[in-house]
C-alpha positions in Angstrom: -10.0 -33.9 -14.3 -8.2 -30.6 -14.5 -7.3 -28.8 -11.2 -6.4 -25.1 -11.2 -4.8 -23.3 -8.3 -4.5 -19.5 -8.4 -2.0 -17.3 -6.6 -1.1 -13.6 -6.6 -3.5 -10.7 -6.4 -4.0 -8.4 -3.5 -4.2 -4.6 -2.9 -2.4 -2.1 -5.1 -2.5 1.6 -5.8 -3.8 2.8 -9.1 -1.0 2.7 -11.7 0.6 -0.2 -10.1 1.1 -3.8 -11.3 0.2 -7.3 -10.2 0.8 -10.7 -11.6 -1.7 -13.6 -11.2 -0.6 -17.2 -11.6 -2.8 -20.2 -12.4 -1.0 -23.6 -11.8 -2.7 -26.5 -13.6 -2.5 -30.2 -12.7 -4.1 -33.3 -14.1 -3.5 -32.4 -17.7 -1.2 -30.4 -19.9 -2.2 -26.8 -20.5 -1.0 -27.3 -24.1 -4.3 -29.0 -24.7 -6.4 -26.1 -23.5 -7.6 -22.6 -24.2 -6.6 -20.8 -21.0 -8.7 -17.9 -20.0 -8.9 -15.2 -17.4 -12.1 -13.6 -16.5 -13.3 -11.3 -13.7 -16.3 -10.6 -11.6 -16.7 -7.1 -10.2 -19.4 -6.1 -7.7 -22.7 -5.5 -9.4 -21.2 -6.1 -12.9 -21.5 -8.9 -15.3 -18.7 -11.4 -15.4 -16.2 -10.4 -18.1 -13.8 -12.6 -20.1 -10.7 -10.5 -20.3 -7.9 -12.6 -21.7 -7.5 -15.9 -23.7 -4.4 -17.9 -24.6 -5.0 -20.5 -27.3 -3.1 -23.8 -27.7 -1.5 -22.4 -30.9 -0.1 -19.4 -29.0 -2.4 -16.7 -30.0 -3.9 -14.3 -27.5 -7.0 -12.2 -27.3 -8.0 -9.4 -24.9 -11.1 -7.5 -23.9 -11.0 -3.8 -24.9 -11.1 -2.9 -21.2 -7.6 -4.4 -20.6 -6.0 -4.4 -24.0 -2.5 -2.8 -23.9 -2.4 -3.1 -20.1 -2.7 -6.8 -19.3 -0.7 -9.7 -20.8 -1.6 -13.4 -20.7 1.2 -15.9 -21.0 1.7 -19.6 -20.5 4.7 -21.6 -19.4 4.0 -25.1 -20.7 7.0 -26.5 -18.8 5.6 -25.3 -15.5 2.0 -26.0 -16.7 1.1 -22.5 -15.5 -0.6 -19.5 -17.0 0.0 -15.9 -15.9 -1.8 -12.6 -16.1 0.5 -9.6 -15.9 -1.5 -6.6 -15.0 0.0 -3.1 -15.5 -1.4 0.4 -15.2 -4.1 -0.9 -12.9 -7.2 1.2 -12.4 -9.8 1.2 -9.6 -12.2 -0.2 -12.3 -10.0 -3.3 -12.4 -11.1 -4.2 -8.8 -12.7 -7.6 -9.1 -12.3 -11.3 -8.3 -10.2 -12.9 -11.0 -10.7 -16.5 -12.2 -8.7 -18.6 -14.5 -10.2 -21.5 -16.4 -9.1 -24.2 -18.9 -11.4 -24.9 -21.8 -11.6 -26.9 -25.0 -13.6 -26.3 -28.2 -16.2 -28.8 -29.2 -18.0 -28.0 -32.5 -17.0 -24.3 -31.9 -18.6 -24.4 -28.4 -16.4 -23.5 -25.4 -16.5 -26.3 -22.8 -14.8 -25.3 -19.6 -13.0 -28.3 -18.0 -11.8 -26.6 -14.8 -11.9 -23.4 -12.8 -9.5 -21.7 -10.4 -10.7 -20.7 -7.0 -10.7 -17.0 -7.7 -8.3 -14.2 -6.5 -9.3 -10.8 -5.2 -7.6 -7.8 -6.9 -8.3 -4.4 -5.3 -7.1 -1.2 -6.8 -7.3 2.1 -4.8 -6.8 5.6 -6.1 
């Protein structure tokens, strides 16, 4: 079992920055694709950032150039650095740990979610 505990988030003015953390226990993050997604009111859930075990990263167009996903294997923690925040970034943010089985993503654990609110 993989347990994920999120921290960070909060209220920030547009243009500001926040960092979210996702601390993992039960297994090493080096075994997993680590993802951040978000759920905004009345919008579909959106996968916004992925960090793969080989160190590559992927971003949704909506956050590319502004958000950075990183992982600290020694601390077993994944981060999401969010810069140049916009009101449209207001959402609940979730981290998850996933593996690929026959090219299918299988999520093994979810964080509890963190509210990020951006005001103009």
